[in-house]
Backbone as CSV, one residue per row, in Angstrom:
resi,resn,N_x,N_y,N_z,CA_x,CA_y,CA_z,C_x,C_y,C_z
1,MET,4.242,-8.927,-12.767,4.624,-9.693,-11.428,5.303,-11.280,-11.797
2,ASP,6.144,-11.667,-11.229,6.751,-12.886,-11.576,5.925,-13.739,-10.415
3,ILE,5.033,-14.611,-10.805,4.230,-15.488,-9.749,5.366,-16.595,-9.201
4,HIS,6.449,-16.720,-9.876,7.482,-17.831,-9.353,8.434,-16.821,-8.481
5,ASN,8.338,-15.682,-8.341,9.007,-15.012,-7.432,8.076,-13.992,-6.465
6,PRO,7.547,-14.352,-5.297,6.378,-13.746,-4.575,7.134,-12.702,-4.096
7,THR,8.378,-12.256,-4.019,8.891,-11.168,-3.367,8.808,-9.947,-4.475
8,ALA,8.164,-9.884,-5.276,8.169,-9.001,-6.626,7.065,-8.180,-6.170
9,CYS,6.151,-8.379,-5.305,5.117,-7.556,-4.828,4.771,-7.780,-3.216
10,GLU,4.134,-6.927,-2.735,3.879,-7.198,-1.302,2.874,-8.347,-1.145
11,ASP,3.040,-9.087,-0.049,2.552,-10.240,-0.028,0.965,-10.188,-0.135
12,LYS,0.342,-9.064,0.470,-1.272,-8.931,0.261,-1.640,-7.866,-0.665
13,GLU,-0.861,-7.602,-1.758,-1.213,-6.666,-2.781,-1.798,-7.409,-3.965
14,PRO,-3.071,-6.970,-4.425,-3.520,-7.521,-5.321,-2.917,-7.499,-6.694
15,PHE,-2.870,-8.560,-7.664,-2.100,-8.678,-8.865,-3.188,-9.253,-9.998
16,ALA,-2.524,-9.140,-11.228,-3.456,-9.566,-12.359,-2.929,-10.762,-13.080
17,LEU,-3.583,-11.621,-13.605,-2.859,-12.397,-14.618,-3.975,-12.685,-15.806
18,GLN,-3.350,-13.151,-16.979,-4.220,-13.559,-18.006,-4.702,-14.856,-18.195
19,VAL,-6.037,-15.433,-18.126,-6.325,-16.452,-18.335,-6.057,-17.163,-19.749
20,ILE,-5.281,-18.431,-19.621,-4.747,-19.042,-20.754,-5.809,-20.572,-20.801
21,GLY,-6.456,-20.774,-21.544,-7.145,-21.874,-21.959,-8.749,-21.732,-21.457
22,GLU,-9.368,-22.761,-21.627,-10.757,-23.002,-21.229,-11.243,-23.642,-20.174
23,SER,-10.384,-24.197,-19.097,-10.716,-24.819,-18.072,-11.900,-24.136,-17.023
24,MET,-11.808,-22.896,-17.183,-12.907,-21.898,-16.261,-14.068,-21.447,-17.067
25,ALA,-13.975,-21.899,-18.420,-15.208,-21.258,-19.038,-16.449,-21.987,-18.631
26,PRO,-17.567,-21.560,-19.134,-17.752,-20.093,-19.797,-17.830,-18.810,-18.923
27,GLU,-17.252,-18.908,-17.563,-17.238,-17.791,-16.764,-15.980,-16.823,-17.077
28,PHE,-15.099,-17.578,-17.173,-13.668,-17.120,-17.437,-13.126,-17.619,-18.875
29,ASN,-13.051,-16.620,-19.733,-12.716,-17.277,-21.139,-11.059,-16.738,-21.541
30,ASP,-10.790,-17.686,-22.313,-9.205,-17.431,-22.585,-8.942,-15.869,-23.023
31,GLY,-7.911,-15.594,-22.575,-7.824,-13.975,-22.780,-8.249,-13.101,-21.622
32,ALA,-9.143,-13.353,-20.880,-9.610,-12.657,-19.977,-8.572,-12.279,-18.721
33,VAL,-8.628,-11.148,-18.201,-7.509,-10.712,-17.200,-8.290,-10.774,-15.760
34,ILE,-7.818,-11.689,-14.978,-8.275,-11.586,-13.508,-7.552,-10.934,-12.580
35,ILE,-8.002,-10.360,-11.456,-7.550,-9.705,-10.447,-7.455,-10.586,-9.219
36,ILE,-6.355,-11.125,-8.723,-6.286,-12.016,-7.501,-5.948,-11.160,-6.442
37,ASP,-6.602,-11.499,-5.191,-6.449,-10.397,-3.942,-6.018,-11.499,-2.892
38,PRO,-4.591,-11.595,-2.517,-4.067,-12.577,-1.616,-4.759,-12.265,-0.136
39,GLY,-5.233,-11.093,-0.002,-5.555,-10.569,1.303,-7.136,-10.947,1.645
40,TYR,-7.971,-11.449,0.469,-9.249,-11.581,0.362,-9.538,-13.116,1.319
41,PRO,-10.324,-13.036,2.176,-10.856,-14.288,2.858,-11.188,-15.516,1.773
42,VAL,-10.597,-16.613,2.205,-10.934,-17.950,1.349,-12.112,-18.525,1.984
43,VAL,-13.269,-18.819,1.063,-14.248,-19.287,1.552,-14.523,-20.608,0.504
44,ASN,-15.283,-21.538,0.988,-15.748,-22.677,0.229,-16.495,-22.038,-1.057
45,GLY,-16.202,-22.654,-2.229,-16.913,-21.990,-3.490,-16.135,-20.671,-4.232
46,ALA,-15.236,-20.317,-3.696,-14.494,-19.235,-4.243,-13.458,-19.570,-5.459
47,TYR,-13.415,-18.680,-6.361,-12.570,-18.856,-7.413,-11.160,-18.467,-6.893
48,VAL,-10.146,-19.381,-6.899,-8.736,-19.164,-6.286,-7.830,-19.485,-7.351
49,LEU,-6.579,-18.819,-7.139,-5.082,-19.349,-7.679,-4.630,-19.850,-6.509
50,ALA,-4.238,-21.190,-6.613,-3.817,-22.274,-5.597,-2.225,-22.848,-6.351
51,LEU,-1.322,-22.909,-5.310,-0.359,-23.574,-5.596,-0.172,-24.863,-5.080
52,TYR,-0.063,-25.959,-5.956,-0.174,-27.356,-5.582,0.676,-28.261,-6.251
53,LYS,1.797,-28.941,-5.508,2.660,-29.648,-6.255,3.493,-28.888,-7.423
54,ASP,3.949,-27.701,-6.943,4.825,-26.667,-7.693,4.124,-26.462,-8.961
55,GLU,2.616,-26.318,-8.751,2.209,-26.071,-10.115,1.016,-24.780,-9.762
56,TYR,0.741,-23.740,-10.528,-0.322,-22.954,-10.145,-1.761,-23.282,-10.963
57,HIS,-2.750,-23.463,-10.049,-4.030,-23.896,-10.718,-5.134,-22.660,-10.356
58,PHE,-6.002,-22.249,-11.596,-7.046,-21.442,-11.477,-8.231,-22.285,-11.556
59,ARG,-8.942,-22.453,-10.272,-9.997,-23.212,-10.277,-10.929,-22.658,-9.047
60,GLN,-12.026,-23.401,-8.956,-13.158,-23.039,-7.857,-12.633,-24.205,-6.626
61,LEU,-12.495,-23.465,-5.668,-12.185,-24.538,-4.352,-13.401,-24.884,-3.689
62,VAL,-13.399,-26.158,-3.664,-14.609,-26.821,-3.162,-14.247,-27.744,-2.106
63,ARG,-14.902,-27.623,-0.787,-14.429,-28.581,0.316,-15.674,-29.247,0.548
64,GLN,-15.454,-30.592,0.545,-16.409,-31.556,0.888,-16.101,-32.319,2.325
65,ASP,-16.600,-32.340,3.442,-16.064,-33.011,4.506,-14.835,-32.647,5.006
66,GLU,-13.871,-33.514,4.891,-12.482,-33.116,5.219,-11.567,-32.871,3.897
67,THR,-12.077,-32.992,2.826,-11.251,-33.062,1.574,-11.583,-31.786,0.815
68,SER,-10.495,-31.211,0.287,-10.630,-30.040,-0.647,-10.283,-30.400,-2.118
69,TYR,-10.909,-29.826,-3.031,-10.656,-29.878,-4.506,-10.570,-28.675,-5.058
70,LEU,-9.945,-28.921,-6.324,-9.799,-27.516,-7.168,-10.647,-27.959,-8.353
71,VAL,-11.706,-27.354,-8.866,-12.727,-27.954,-9.742,-12.709,-26.846,-10.832
72,PRO,-12.719,-27.324,-11.868,-12.638,-26.441,-13.065,-14.221,-26.114,-13.311
73,LEU,-14.593,-25.133,-14.077,-16.165,-25.021,-14.401,-16.404,-25.506,-15.519
74,ASN,-15.444,-25.840,-16.534,-15.532,-26.575,-17.970,-15.576,-28.175,-17.267
75,ASN,-16.668,-28.772,-17.737,-16.458,-30.320,-17.480,-15.656,-31.232,-18.190
76,GLN,-15.129,-30.590,-19.247,-14.117,-31.551,-20.035,-12.740,-31.531,-19.169
77,PHE,-12.677,-30.811,-18.473,-11.391,-30.590,-17.431,-11.487,-31.684,-16.231
78,HIS,-10.450,-31.868,-15.581,-10.434,-32.853,-14.387,-10.433,-31.987,-13.143
79,SER,-11.089,-32.456,-11.976,-10.907,-31.709,-10.605,-9.433,-32.537,-10.191
80,VAL,-8.864,-31.555,-9.225,-7.684,-31.933,-8.672,-8.255,-32.233,-6.983
81,GLU,-7.860,-33.196,-6.496,-8.248,-33.486,-5.290,-6.762,-33.120,-4.710
82,LEU,-6.891,-32.055,-3.588,-5.772,-31.598,-3.012,-5.388,-32.507,-1.794
83,LYS,-4.201,-33.326,-1.984,-3.827,-34.266,-0.872,-2.359,-33.707,-0.448
84,GLY,-2.265,-33.414,0.731,-1.106,-32.855,1.235,-1.067,-31.241,1.383
85,LEU,0.230,-30.720,1.209,0.099,-29.209,1.323,-0.225,-28.717,0.049
86,PHE,-0.963,-27.436,0.300,-1.198,-26.636,-0.854,-1.450,-25.319,-0.419
87,GLU,-1.188,-24.255,-1.205,-1.324,-22.827,-0.647,-2.266,-22.109,-1.668
88,ILE,-3.237,-21.392,-1.177,-4.104,-20.474,-1.855,-3.351,-19.215,-1.907
89,LYS,-3.067,-18.706,-3.200,-2.215,-17.589,-3.445,-3.135,-16.285,-3.381
90,GLY,-4.445,-16.551,-3.648,-5.483,-15.530,-3.403,-6.815,-15.794,-4.324
91,VAL,-7.755,-14.787,-3.876,-8.975,-15.191,-4.452,-9.339,-14.216,-5.606
92,ILE,-9.887,-14.763,-6.620,-10.304,-13.984,-7.946,-11.395,-12.915,-7.339
93,THR,-11.257,-11.674,-7.589,-12.050,-10.622,-7.326,-12.743,-9.966,-8.533
94,GLN,-12.001,-10.151,-9.462,-12.456,-9.324,-10.710,-12.033,-9.820,-11.849
95,GLN,-12.711,-9.567,-13.143,-12.128,-10.076,-14.394,-12.524,-9.011,-15.517
96,ASN,-11.747,-8.918,-16.580,-11.999,-8.041,-17.515,-11.862,-8.769,-18.804
97,HIS,-12.764,-9.037,-19.441,-12.743,-9.632,-20.832,-13.372,-8.792,-21.847
98,ASN,-12.799,-8.589,-22.885,-13.457,-7.647,-24.149,-14.221,-6.455,-23.331
99,ARG,-13.415,-5.738,-22.442,-13.946,-4.548,-21.834,-14.917,-4.527,-21.172
100,GLN,-15.540,-5.742,-20.830,-16.479,-6.223,-19.864,-16.020,-6.541,-18.556
101,ILE,-16.269,-5.791,-17.458,-15.585,-6.042,-15.994,-16.711,-6.431,-15.188
102,VAL,-16.274,-7.647,-14.518,-17.206,-8.403,-13.599,-16.364,-8.589,-12.441
103,HIS,-17.205,-8.243,-11.303,-16.674,-8.281,-9.901,-17.403,-9.152,-9.183
104,TYR,-16.583,-9.894,-8.320,-16.928,-11.335,-7.409,-16.459,-10.993,-5.923
105,GLU,-17.705,-11.276,-5.302,-17.541,-11.359,-3.910,-18.207,-12.327,-3.291
106,TYR,-17.591,-12.915,-2.238,-18.071,-14.266,-1.436,-18.352,-14.217,-0.020
107,PRO,-19.576,-13.557,0.332,-20.016,-13.134,1.528,-19.999,-14.387,2.375
108,LYS,-20.376,-15.552,2.110,-20.222,-16.656,3.066,-20.002,-18.059,2.039
109,ALA,-19.738,-19.016,2.574,-19.133,-20.339,2.156,-20.496,-20.802,1.071
110,GLY,-19.837,-21.150,-0.123,-21.028,-21.472,-1.203,-21.675,-20.340,-1.920
111,VAL,-21.478,-19.307,-1.581,-22.085,-18.190,-2.432,-21.345,-17.160,-2.991
112,ILE,-21.195,-16.939,-4.391,-20.664,-15.984,-5.267,-21.847,-15.095,-5.573
113,GLU,-21.335,-13.772,-5.257,-22.024,-12.563,-5.814,-21.465,-11.960,-6.961
114,ARG,-22.027,-11.934,-8.250,-21.339,-11.655,-9.407,-22.025,-10.176,-9.750
115,ARG,-21.142,-9.256,-9.985,-21.893,-8.002,-10.268,-20.879,-7.313,-11.539
116,GLU,-21.559,-7.044,-12.546,-20.967,-6.553,-13.891,-20.908,-5.158,-13.700
117,SER,-19.919,-4.399,-14.148,-19.635,-3.235,-13.977,-20.525,-2.502,-15.131
118,ASP,-21.037,-1.189,-14.817,-22.214,-0.609,-15.505,-21.313,0.397,-16.637
119,ARG,-19.820,0.199,-16.759,-19.096,1.003,-17.744,-19.599,1.259,-19.050
120,ARG,-20.032,-0.135,-19.879,-20.561,0.104,-20.836,-21.924,0.629,-21.053
121,THR,-22.879,0.752,-20.066,-24.124,1.375,-19.854,-23.631,2.753,-19.956
122,ARG,-22.779,3.365,-19.166,-22.493,4.616,-18.987,-21.895,5.470,-20.509
123,LYS,-21.225,4.470,-21.246,-20.657,4.865,-22.193,-21.687,4.976,-23.251
124,LYS,-22.798,4.193,-23.212,-23.764,4.206,-24.296,-24.542,5.386,-23.849
125,ARG,-25.082,5.718,-22.667,-25.627,7.033,-22.209,-24.911,8.237,-22.661
126,ASN,-23.522,8.032,-22.402,-22.769,9.541,-22.806,-22.669,9.698,-24.240
127,ARG,-22.940,8.789,-25.055,-22.951,8.704,-26.470,-24.293,9.311,-27.129
128,ALA,-25.221,9.124,-26.434,-26.840,9.264,-26.650,-26.991,10.937,-26.769
């Protein structure tokens, strides 16, 4: 999918991107593949892909009072205060890094439920 051409897939169809850089480490490392779901409800604290000032940002959305921020998990990077128009393109619901799959759910504002796939466990049991 070409993220610069949103007509490349359906508006609410999940899509994958590869993480480049360390701004979201240690949770999301360079090379991880993330699944973005444009139809998932956006809540405070969710990991999101946002379009702001013609740039895409993969960050955690943090709302404080009337202000929204895109916050990196790695404190060596700066937060972005969202002034003016911005668009949340989708919420990160899954990542795959080095064959380890992690699912994310956001049942309410400020809560992230992280569940690792038991894929590796099943493979180890099947080999034994």
